[in-house]
N, C-alpha and C positions, 0 to 999 in steps of 0.2 A: 577530546576529539580524536581519539585513537582509531576511530572507525571511518574517518573522512575518506581515505582512499577506497574503502569498501563501497561507500555511497556514491562516489564519483561516477560510477558507471550507470547509475539509475537515472533514466530519462524517460518520461512519459510524454509522447507526442500525439498529434492529431491523426485519426484514422481508426476505424473499427473493423475487425474481422476475427472470427473465432475459428481456431484450427479444428479440423475434424478429429484429431487425436487427443483433444483435451480430456482430462479425467474430471470427475465430479468436483474435486476441490478447485481445479482450474476453472471449470464452468462457473462455480459459485463466486470465485474471485472476479472473473471478467463480468459477470452479471452485476455484482456489487459496484464495480467501476462504472458500468453503464448507468446504473440507478443513481449514482452519485454525480453523474455528468462529467466523469473523467474519461477522456478519450486517449487513444494511444495509436502509434503507428504499426506496431508489431506485437501481436498477442504473446508470442513466445518470449519476447524481450520483457514485456510487462510482467509476465509470470516469473521470469528469472529475477527481476528486480524485487518482486514481492517475496520471493524465497530468501533473498539477501536481507531484506528488512526483517523477516521472521528470524533469521539466524542472529541478527543483532539483538532483537528482542529477547530471544532465548539465552543470549550471553549476558543479559542484565542491563542492556542499554535502555534507558527510559523512553517511553513513547514521545515525550516532549523533546528529547534530544534528537530522536530520529526525525520527527516532524520538522524541527528547526533545520537540520542538515539537508533534508530533502528539498526544502525551500531554498537554502543557500546554494546548493549545487544546481538547482533548476529555478532561477529567479522568476520565470514565467509561471511556475507551479506555486500558486498562492498558498499561504499557510493553511487556509481552510481546506483546500483541495488536498494538500499534503496530509492533513489530519484524516480526511476521508479515505485517502489511499491506505494509511496505516490501519484505519478501522477495517477496511476491506481485507487487508492482509491478515489481521488478527482473527477475523471471522472464518476465513477460508483455510489458513495454514497453521495458525498457532493460537487457538482460542484459550489455551491454558495460560498464556502469558499476561493478558490484560483482563481487567474486570469485565463482567457481563455487559456493561454499557458500551464496550468497544466491539462486541460481537454483532454482526449484521442483523440477527433476529431481534436484538434489543435496541438497535440504534435509532436515532431520530434523523431528521433531514439536516440537522446542523452539526458542524464539527465541534468537538470539544478538545480544546487545548488547555493543558495545565501549566 
């Protein structure tokens, strides 16, 4: 759990708005969240949280560990929603980290936790 402080700042809360300055990766990520039914209070904060998750994934942290910790730091964030969040992150910011099943184009409507 060496990355717990890193995830402590990740909070996804109710409210949807897309910033006008979002780039295509950000747009893809926010669209994936909407499609998954994940809402957030601040799009910039959701994007920063996603980039932190991608950094953890790129450093070798497993998706199962990230999902578990997202849920533990945000108890209202169910495991299934945490898995969908990680799936959206992988598709938008770090598709090289997880297998194709985690990339939005190949995903299904259900979360996959290992």
